mmCIF file of the N, C-alpha and C atoms, coordinates in Angstrom:
data_MODEL
# 
_entry.id   MODEL 
# 
loop_
_atom_site.group_PDB 
_atom_site.id 
_atom_site.type_symbol 
_atom_site.label_atom_id 
_atom_site.label_alt_id 
_atom_site.label_comp_id 
_atom_site.label_asym_id 
_atom_site.label_entity_id 
_atom_site.label_seq_id 
_atom_site.pdbx_PDB_ins_code 
_atom_site.Cartn_x 
_atom_site.Cartn_y 
_atom_site.Cartn_z 
_atom_site.occupancy 
_atom_site.B_iso_or_equiv 
_atom_site.pdbx_formal_charge 
_atom_site.auth_seq_id 
_atom_site.auth_comp_id 
_atom_site.auth_asym_id 
_atom_site.auth_atom_id 
_atom_site.pdbx_PDB_model_num 
ATOM 1   N N  . MET A 1 1  ? -41.651 -18.451 0.601  1.00 0.00 ? 1  MET A N  1 
ATOM 2   C CA . MET A 1 1  ? -41.051 -19.677 1.089  1.00 0.00 ? 1  MET A CA 1 
ATOM 3   C C  . MET A 1 1  ? -41.512 -19.930 2.525  1.00 0.00 ? 1  MET A C  1 
ATOM 4   N N  . ILE A 1 2  ? -41.779 -21.178 2.824  1.00 0.00 ? 2  ILE A N  1 
ATOM 5   C CA . ILE A 1 2  ? -42.233 -21.549 4.164  1.00 0.00 ? 2  ILE A CA 1 
ATOM 6   C C  . ILE A 1 2  ? -41.014 -21.713 5.062  1.00 0.00 ? 2  ILE A C  1 
ATOM 7   N N  . THR A 1 3  ? -41.099 -21.118 6.242  1.00 0.00 ? 3  THR A N  1 
ATOM 8   C CA . THR A 1 3  ? -39.977 -21.193 7.181  1.00 0.00 ? 3  THR A CA 1 
ATOM 9   C C  . THR A 1 3  ? -40.201 -22.314 8.191  1.00 0.00 ? 3  THR A C  1 
ATOM 10  N N  . ALA A 1 4  ? -39.144 -22.675 8.870  1.00 0.00 ? 4  ALA A N  1 
ATOM 11  C CA . ALA A 1 4  ? -39.229 -23.698 9.913  1.00 0.00 ? 4  ALA A CA 1 
ATOM 12  C C  . ALA A 1 4  ? -40.174 -23.247 11.028 1.00 0.00 ? 4  ALA A C  1 
ATOM 13  N N  . GLU A 1 5  ? -40.163 -21.971 11.319 1.00 0.00 ? 5  GLU A N  1 
ATOM 14  C CA . GLU A 1 5  ? -41.048 -21.427 12.356 1.00 0.00 ? 5  GLU A CA 1 
ATOM 15  C C  . GLU A 1 5  ? -42.516 -21.599 11.964 1.00 0.00 ? 5  GLU A C  1 
ATOM 16  N N  . GLN A 1 6  ? -42.845 -21.347 10.711 1.00 0.00 ? 6  GLN A N  1 
ATOM 17  C CA . GLN A 1 6  ? -44.222 -21.511 10.251 1.00 0.00 ? 6  GLN A CA 1 
ATOM 18  C C  . GLN A 1 6  ? -44.649 -22.977 10.321 1.00 0.00 ? 6  GLN A C  1 
ATOM 19  N N  . ILE A 1 7  ? -43.752 -23.873 9.970  1.00 0.00 ? 7  ILE A N  1 
ATOM 20  C CA . ILE A 1 7  ? -44.054 -25.305 10.058 1.00 0.00 ? 7  ILE A CA 1 
ATOM 21  C C  . ILE A 1 7  ? -44.287 -25.695 11.508 1.00 0.00 ? 7  ILE A C  1 
ATOM 22  N N  . ARG A 1 8  ? -43.435 -25.224 12.395 1.00 0.00 ? 8  ARG A N  1 
ATOM 23  C CA . ARG A 1 8  ? -43.563 -25.517 13.821 1.00 0.00 ? 8  ARG A CA 1 
ATOM 24  C C  . ARG A 1 8  ? -44.888 -24.995 14.370 1.00 0.00 ? 8  ARG A C  1 
ATOM 25  N N  . GLU A 1 9  ? -45.251 -23.782 14.000 1.00 0.00 ? 9  GLU A N  1 
ATOM 26  C CA . GLU A 1 9  ? -46.504 -23.204 14.469 1.00 0.00 ? 9  GLU A CA 1 
ATOM 27  C C  . GLU A 1 9  ? -47.706 -23.989 13.953 1.00 0.00 ? 9  GLU A C  1 
ATOM 28  N N  . ALA A 1 10 ? -47.682 -24.384 12.687 1.00 0.00 ? 10 ALA A N  1 
ATOM 29  C CA . ALA A 1 10 ? -48.774 -25.159 12.105 1.00 0.00 ? 10 ALA A CA 1 
ATOM 30  C C  . ALA A 1 10 ? -48.892 -26.521 12.782 1.00 0.00 ? 10 ALA A C  1 
ATOM 31  N N  . ARG A 1 11 ? -47.752 -27.160 13.035 1.00 0.00 ? 11 ARG A N  1 
ATOM 32  C CA . ARG A 1 11 ? -47.751 -28.463 13.712 1.00 0.00 ? 11 ARG A CA 1 
ATOM 33  C C  . ARG A 1 11 ? -48.315 -28.342 15.122 1.00 0.00 ? 11 ARG A C  1 
ATOM 34  N N  . ASP A 1 12 ? -47.870 -27.318 15.850 1.00 0.00 ? 12 ASP A N  1 
ATOM 35  C CA . ASP A 1 12 ? -48.350 -27.115 17.215 1.00 0.00 ? 12 ASP A CA 1 
ATOM 36  C C  . ASP A 1 12 ? -49.845 -26.826 17.235 1.00 0.00 ? 12 ASP A C  1 
ATOM 37  N N  . LYS A 1 13 ? -50.316 -26.033 16.286 1.00 0.00 ? 13 LYS A N  1 
ATOM 38  C CA . LYS A 1 13 ? -51.737 -25.707 16.202 1.00 0.00 ? 13 LYS A CA 1 
ATOM 39  C C  . LYS A 1 13 ? -52.565 -26.961 15.892 1.00 0.00 ? 13 LYS A C  1 
ATOM 40  N N  . ALA A 1 14 ? -52.079 -27.774 14.960 1.00 0.00 ? 14 ALA A N  1 
ATOM 41  C CA . ALA A 1 14 ? -52.788 -29.009 14.608 1.00 0.00 ? 14 ALA A CA 1 
ATOM 42  C C  . ALA A 1 14 ? -52.806 -29.978 15.781 1.00 0.00 ? 14 ALA A C  1 
ATOM 43  N N  . PHE A 1 15 ? -51.685 -30.090 16.494 1.00 0.00 ? 15 PHE A N  1 
ATOM 44  C CA . PHE A 1 15 ? -51.641 -30.990 17.644 1.00 0.00 ? 15 PHE A CA 1 
ATOM 45  C C  . PHE A 1 15 ? -52.585 -30.518 18.744 1.00 0.00 ? 15 PHE A C  1 
ATOM 46  N N  . GLU A 1 16 ? -52.607 -29.221 18.989 1.00 0.00 ? 16 GLU A N  1 
ATOM 47  C CA . GLU A 1 16 ? -53.486 -28.689 20.028 1.00 0.00 ? 16 GLU A CA 1 
ATOM 48  C C  . GLU A 1 16 ? -54.950 -28.951 19.686 1.00 0.00 ? 16 GLU A C  1 
ATOM 49  N N  . ALA A 1 17 ? -55.317 -28.802 18.419 1.00 0.00 ? 17 ALA A N  1 
ATOM 50  C CA . ALA A 1 17 ? -56.686 -29.090 17.991 1.00 0.00 ? 17 ALA A CA 1 
ATOM 51  C C  . ALA A 1 17 ? -57.002 -30.575 18.202 1.00 0.00 ? 17 ALA A C  1 
ATOM 52  N N  . TYR A 1 18 ? -56.067 -31.444 17.872 1.00 0.00 ? 18 TYR A N  1 
ATOM 53  C CA . TYR A 1 18 ? -56.257 -32.884 18.069 1.00 0.00 ? 18 TYR A CA 1 
ATOM 54  C C  . TYR A 1 18 ? -56.383 -33.208 19.557 1.00 0.00 ? 18 TYR A C  1 
ATOM 55  N N  . ARG A 1 19 ? -55.518 -32.598 20.383 1.00 0.00 ? 19 ARG A N  1 
ATOM 56  C CA . ARG A 1 19 ? -55.559 -32.833 21.828 1.00 0.00 ? 19 ARG A CA 1 
ATOM 57  C C  . ARG A 1 19 ? -56.907 -32.447 22.410 1.00 0.00 ? 19 ARG A C  1 
ATOM 58  N N  . LYS A 1 20 ? -57.429 -31.302 21.987 1.00 0.00 ? 20 LYS A N  1 
ATOM 59  C CA . LYS A 1 20 ? -58.732 -30.855 22.484 1.00 0.00 ? 20 LYS A CA 1 
ATOM 60  C C  . LYS A 1 20 ? -59.846 -31.767 21.997 1.00 0.00 ? 20 LYS A C  1 
ATOM 61  N N  . LYS A 1 21 ? -59.769 -32.196 20.741 1.00 0.00 ? 21 LYS A N  1 
ATOM 62  C CA . LYS A 1 21 ? -60.793 -33.072 20.176 1.00 0.00 ? 21 LYS A CA 1 
ATOM 63  C C  . LYS A 1 21 ? -60.845 -34.396 20.932 1.00 0.00 ? 21 LYS A C  1 
ATOM 64  N N  . LYS A 1 22 ? -59.682 -34.947 21.238 1.00 0.00 ? 22 LYS A N  1 
ATOM 65  C CA . LYS A 1 22 ? -59.599 -36.227 21.948 1.00 0.00 ? 22 LYS A CA 1 
ATOM 66  C C  . LYS A 1 22 ? -59.676 -36.056 23.466 1.00 0.00 ? 22 LYS A C  1 
ATOM 67  N N  . GLN A 1 23 ? -59.726 -34.823 23.930 1.00 0.00 ? 23 GLN A N  1 
ATOM 68  C CA . GLN A 1 23 ? -59.817 -34.479 25.349 1.00 0.00 ? 23 GLN A CA 1 
ATOM 69  C C  . GLN A 1 23 ? -58.656 -35.080 26.156 1.00 0.00 ? 23 GLN A C  1 
ATOM 70  N N  . ILE A 1 24 ? -57.460 -34.908 25.631 1.00 0.00 ? 24 ILE A N  1 
ATOM 71  C CA . ILE A 1 24 ? -56.255 -35.359 26.327 1.00 0.00 ? 24 ILE A CA 1 
ATOM 72  C C  . ILE A 1 24 ? -55.809 -34.239 27.260 1.00 0.00 ? 24 ILE A C  1 
ATOM 73  N N  . PRO A 1 25 ? -55.717 -34.511 28.553 1.00 0.00 ? 25 PRO A N  1 
ATOM 74  C CA . PRO A 1 25 ? -55.300 -33.465 29.497 1.00 0.00 ? 25 PRO A CA 1 
ATOM 75  C C  . PRO A 1 25 ? -53.902 -32.930 29.175 1.00 0.00 ? 25 PRO A C  1 
ATOM 76  N N  . THR A 1 26 ? -53.734 -31.646 29.352 1.00 0.00 ? 26 THR A N  1 
ATOM 77  C CA . THR A 1 26 ? -52.459 -30.988 29.055 1.00 0.00 ? 26 THR A CA 1 
ATOM 78  C C  . THR A 1 26 ? -51.325 -31.586 29.871 1.00 0.00 ? 26 THR A C  1 
ATOM 79  N N  . HIS A 1 27 ? -51.583 -31.931 31.134 1.00 0.00 ? 27 HIS A N  1 
ATOM 80  C CA . HIS A 1 27 ? -50.492 -32.458 31.958 1.00 0.00 ? 27 HIS A CA 1 
ATOM 81  C C  . HIS A 1 27 ? -50.005 -33.821 31.452 1.00 0.00 ? 27 HIS A C  1 
ATOM 82  N N  . PHE A 1 28 ? -50.854 -34.592 30.775 1.00 0.00 ? 28 PHE A N  1 
ATOM 83  C CA . PHE A 1 28 ? -50.395 -35.837 30.162 1.00 0.00 ? 28 PHE A CA 1 
ATOM 84  C C  . PHE A 1 28 ? -49.410 -35.533 29.034 1.00 0.00 ? 28 PHE A C  1 
ATOM 85  N N  . VAL A 1 29 ? -49.750 -34.548 28.240 1.00 0.00 ? 29 VAL A N  1 
ATOM 86  C CA . VAL A 1 29 ? -48.891 -34.160 27.115 1.00 0.00 ? 29 VAL A CA 1 
ATOM 87  C C  . VAL A 1 29 ? -47.565 -33.629 27.636 1.00 0.00 ? 29 VAL A C  1 
ATOM 88  N N  . ASP A 1 30 ? -47.621 -32.782 28.645 1.00 0.00 ? 30 ASP A N  1 
ATOM 89  C CA . ASP A 1 30 ? -46.394 -32.233 29.233 1.00 0.00 ? 30 ASP A CA 1 
ATOM 90  C C  . ASP A 1 30 ? -45.503 -33.349 29.787 1.00 0.00 ? 30 ASP A C  1 
ATOM 91  N N  . ALA A 1 31 ? -46.102 -34.314 30.478 1.00 0.00 ? 31 ALA A N  1 
ATOM 92  C CA . ALA A 1 31 ? -45.335 -35.425 31.044 1.00 0.00 ? 31 ALA A CA 1 
ATOM 93  C C  . ALA A 1 31 ? -44.705 -36.263 29.931 1.00 0.00 ? 31 ALA A C  1 
ATOM 94  N N  . ALA A 1 32 ? -45.461 -36.506 28.870 1.00 0.00 ? 32 ALA A N  1 
ATOM 95  C CA . ALA A 1 32 ? -44.930 -37.297 27.752 1.00 0.00 ? 32 ALA A CA 1 
ATOM 96  C C  . ALA A 1 32 ? -43.775 -36.567 27.075 1.00 0.00 ? 32 ALA A C  1 
ATOM 97  N N  . GLN A 1 33 ? -43.893 -35.259 26.908 1.00 0.00 ? 33 GLN A N  1 
ATOM 98  C CA . GLN A 1 33 ? -42.815 -34.483 26.291 1.00 0.00 ? 33 GLN A CA 1 
ATOM 99  C C  . GLN A 1 33 ? -41.565 -34.510 27.167 1.00 0.00 ? 33 GLN A C  1 
ATOM 100 N N  . THR A 1 34 ? -41.753 -34.409 28.465 1.00 0.00 ? 34 THR A N  1 
ATOM 101 C CA . THR A 1 34 ? -40.622 -34.447 29.391 1.00 0.00 ? 34 THR A CA 1 
ATOM 102 C C  . THR A 1 34 ? -39.928 -35.805 29.319 1.00 0.00 ? 34 THR A C  1 
ATOM 103 N N  . ASP A 1 35 ? -40.712 -36.883 29.326 1.00 0.00 ? 35 ASP A N  1 
ATOM 104 C CA . ASP A 1 35 ? -40.139 -38.231 29.233 1.00 0.00 ? 35 ASP A CA 1 
ATOM 105 C C  . ASP A 1 35 ? -39.402 -38.417 27.918 1.00 0.00 ? 35 ASP A C  1 
ATOM 106 N N  . PHE A 1 36 ? -39.985 -37.919 26.838 1.00 0.00 ? 36 PHE A N  1 
ATOM 107 C CA . PHE A 1 36 ? -39.370 -38.043 25.516 1.00 0.00 ? 36 PHE A CA 1 
ATOM 108 C C  . PHE A 1 36 ? -38.035 -37.323 25.479 1.00 0.00 ? 36 PHE A C  1 
ATOM 109 N N  . ARG A 1 37 ? -38.022 -36.095 25.975 1.00 0.00 ? 37 ARG A N  1 
ATOM 110 C CA . ARG A 1 37 ? -36.772 -35.325 25.983 1.00 0.00 ? 37 ARG A CA 1 
ATOM 111 C C  . ARG A 1 37 ? -35.724 -35.983 26.862 1.00 0.00 ? 37 ARG A C  1 
ATOM 112 N N  . ALA A 1 38 ? -36.142 -36.475 28.032 1.00 0.00 ? 38 ALA A N  1 
ATOM 113 C CA . ALA A 1 38 ? -35.196 -37.131 28.935 1.00 0.00 ? 38 ALA A CA 1 
ATOM 114 C C  . ALA A 1 38 ? -34.632 -38.395 28.297 1.00 0.00 ? 38 ALA A C  1 
ATOM 115 N N  . GLY A 1 39 ? -35.464 -39.124 27.576 1.00 0.00 ? 39 GLY A N  1 
ATOM 116 C CA . GLY A 1 39 ? -35.001 -40.331 26.898 1.00 0.00 ? 39 GLY A CA 1 
ATOM 117 C C  . GLY A 1 39 ? -33.980 -40.017 25.830 1.00 0.00 ? 39 GLY A C  1 
ATOM 118 N N  . TRP A 1 40 ? -34.248 -38.994 25.019 1.00 0.00 ? 40 TRP A N  1 
ATOM 119 C CA . TRP A 1 40 ? -33.290 -38.606 23.982 1.00 0.00 ? 40 TRP A CA 1 
ATOM 120 C C  . TRP A 1 40 ? -32.001 -38.097 24.604 1.00 0.00 ? 40 TRP A C  1 
ATOM 121 N N  . SER A 1 41 ? -32.128 -37.345 25.667 1.00 0.00 ? 41 SER A N  1 
ATOM 122 C CA . SER A 1 41 ? -30.942 -36.819 26.330 1.00 0.00 ? 41 SER A CA 1 
ATOM 123 C C  . SER A 1 41 ? -30.080 -37.965 26.853 1.00 0.00 ? 41 SER A C  1 
ATOM 124 N N  . ALA A 1 42 ? -30.707 -38.958 27.471 1.00 0.00 ? 42 ALA A N  1 
ATOM 125 C CA . ALA A 1 42 ? -29.966 -40.098 28.004 1.00 0.00 ? 42 ALA A CA 1 
ATOM 126 C C  . ALA A 1 42 ? -29.322 -40.900 26.870 1.00 0.00 ? 42 ALA A C  1 
ATOM 127 N N  . ALA A 1 43 ? -30.047 -41.080 25.781 1.00 0.00 ? 43 ALA A N  1 
ATOM 128 C CA . ALA A 1 43 ? -29.506 -41.836 24.648 1.00 0.00 ? 43 ALA A CA 1 
ATOM 129 C C  . ALA A 1 43 ? -28.302 -41.121 24.041 1.00 0.00 ? 43 ALA A C  1 
ATOM 130 N N  . LEU A 1 44 ? -28.407 -39.820 23.865 1.00 0.00 ? 44 LEU A N  1 
ATOM 131 C CA . LEU A 1 44 ? -27.297 -39.059 23.293 1.00 0.00 ? 44 LEU A CA 1 
ATOM 132 C C  . LEU A 1 44 ? -26.090 -39.050 24.219 1.00 0.00 ? 44 LEU A C  1 
ATOM 133 N N  . GLU A 1 45 ? -26.334 -38.942 25.513 1.00 0.00 ? 45 GLU A N  1 
ATOM 134 C CA . GLU A 1 45 ? -25.230 -38.974 26.472 1.00 0.00 ? 45 GLU A CA 1 
ATOM 135 C C  . GLU A 1 45 ? -24.535 -40.330 26.427 1.00 0.00 ? 45 GLU A C  1 
ATOM 136 N N  . PHE A 1 46 ? -25.324 -41.410 26.339 1.00 0.00 ? 46 PHE A N  1 
ATOM 137 C CA . PHE A 1 46 ? -24.749 -42.750 26.248 1.00 0.00 ? 46 PHE A CA 1 
ATOM 138 C C  . PHE A 1 46 ? -23.871 -42.880 25.002 1.00 0.00 ? 46 PHE A C  1 
ATOM 139 N N  . LEU A 1 47 ? -24.399 -42.444 23.863 1.00 0.00 ? 47 LEU A N  1 
ATOM 140 C CA . LEU A 1 47 ? -23.638 -42.534 22.616 1.00 0.00 ? 47 LEU A CA 1 
ATOM 141 C C  . LEU A 1 47 ? -22.360 -41.708 22.689 1.00 0.00 ? 47 LEU A C  1 
ATOM 142 N N  . PHE A 1 48 ? -22.458 -40.518 23.253 1.00 0.00 ? 48 PHE A N  1 
ATOM 143 C CA . PHE A 1 48 ? -21.283 -39.662 23.391 1.00 0.00 ? 48 PHE A CA 1 
ATOM 144 C C  . PHE A 1 48 ? -20.221 -40.342 24.243 1.00 0.00 ? 48 PHE A C  1 
ATOM 145 N N  . ARG A 1 49 ? -20.646 -40.910 25.369 1.00 0.00 ? 49 ARG A N  1 
ATOM 146 C CA . ARG A 1 49 ? -19.688 -41.588 26.247 1.00 0.00 ? 49 ARG A CA 1 
ATOM 147 C C  . ARG A 1 49 ? -19.045 -42.783 25.546 1.00 0.00 ? 49 ARG A C  1 
ATOM 148 N N  . GLU A 1 50 ? -19.860 -43.534 24.794 1.00 0.00 ? 50 GLU A N  1 
ATOM 149 C CA . GLU A 1 50 ? -19.321 -44.672 24.059 1.00 0.00 ? 50 GLU A CA 1 
ATOM 150 C C  . GLU A 1 50 ? -18.279 -44.215 23.038 1.00 0.00 ? 50 GLU A C  1 
ATOM 151 N N  . LEU A 1 51 ? -18.554 -43.132 22.337 1.00 0.00 ? 51 LEU A N  1 
ATOM 152 C CA . LEU A 1 51 ? -17.611 -42.623 21.347 1.00 0.00 ? 51 LEU A CA 1 
ATOM 153 C C  . LEU A 1 51 ? -16.339 -42.129 22.002 1.00 0.00 ? 51 LEU A C  1 
ATOM 154 N N  . VAL A 1 52 ? -16.474 -41.424 23.098 1.00 0.00 ? 52 VAL A N  1 
ATOM 155 C CA . VAL A 1 52 ? -15.303 -40.890 23.797 1.00 0.00 ? 52 VAL A CA 1 
ATOM 156 C C  . VAL A 1 52 ? -14.470 -42.042 24.350 1.00 0.00 ? 52 VAL A C  1 
ATOM 157 N N  . GLU A 1 53 ? -15.117 -43.032 24.979 1.00 0.00 ? 53 GLU A N  1 
ATOM 158 C CA . GLU A 1 53 ? -14.373 -44.152 25.518 1.00 0.00 ? 53 GLU A CA 1 
ATOM 159 C C  . GLU A 1 53 ? -13.692 -44.943 24.404 1.00 0.00 ? 53 GLU A C  1 
ATOM 160 N N  . ASP A 1 54 ? -14.383 -45.102 23.270 1.00 0.00 ? 54 ASP A N  1 
ATOM 161 C CA . ASP A 1 54 ? -13.802 -45.815 22.138 1.00 0.00 ? 54 ASP A CA 1 
ATOM 162 C C  . ASP A 1 54 ? -12.570 -45.079 21.619 1.00 0.00 ? 54 ASP A C  1 
ATOM 163 N N  . ASP A 1 55 ? -12.663 -43.765 21.508 1.00 0.00 ? 55 ASP A N  1 
ATOM 164 C CA . ASP A 1 55 ? -11.518 -42.963 21.073 1.00 0.00 ? 55 ASP A CA 1 
ATOM 165 C C  . ASP A 1 55 ? -10.365 -43.045 22.078 1.00 0.00 ? 55 ASP A C  1 
ATOM 166 N N  . ASN A 1 56 ? -10.697 -43.043 23.353 1.00 0.00 ? 56 ASN A N  1 
ATOM 167 C CA . ASN A 1 56 ? -9.662  -43.135 24.377 1.00 0.00 ? 56 ASN A CA 1 
ATOM 168 C C  . ASN A 1 56 ? -8.979  -44.501 24.331 1.00 0.00 ? 56 ASN A C  1 
ATOM 169 N N  . ASP A 1 57 ? -9.752  -45.556 24.052 1.00 0.00 ? 57 ASP A N  1 
ATOM 170 C CA . ASP A 1 57 ? -9.179  -46.900 23.967 1.00 0.00 ? 57 ASP A CA 1 
ATOM 171 C C  . ASP A 1 57 ? -8.226  -47.014 22.772 1.00 0.00 ? 57 ASP A C  1 
ATOM 172 N N  . LYS A 1 58 ? -8.561  -46.323 21.689 1.00 0.00 ? 58 LYS A N  1 
ATOM 173 C CA . LYS A 1 58 ? -7.743  -46.382 20.476 1.00 0.00 ? 58 LYS A CA 1 
ATOM 174 C C  . LYS A 1 58 ? -6.468  -45.548 20.603 1.00 0.00 ? 58 LYS A C  1 
ATOM 175 N N  . ALA A 1 59 ? -6.509  -44.552 21.492 1.00 0.00 ? 59 ALA A N  1 
ATOM 176 C CA . ALA A 1 59 ? -5.372  -43.631 21.615 1.00 0.00 ? 59 ALA A CA 1 
ATOM 177 C C  . ALA A 1 59 ? -4.195  -44.243 22.339 1.00 0.00 ? 59 ALA A C  1 
# 
């Protein structure tokens, strides 16, 4: 059976091969990953606050 770790490793290996083929600098990838994570973090925090405030309004 294929594990999540094996899928993750295969995906990372394929992406790294693509990055090298297209000659995308590593720092661009790192910056994009940081922005992506920060965006998701902000979105989740917003949703959490909206849910908490909505629950507080109903209480």
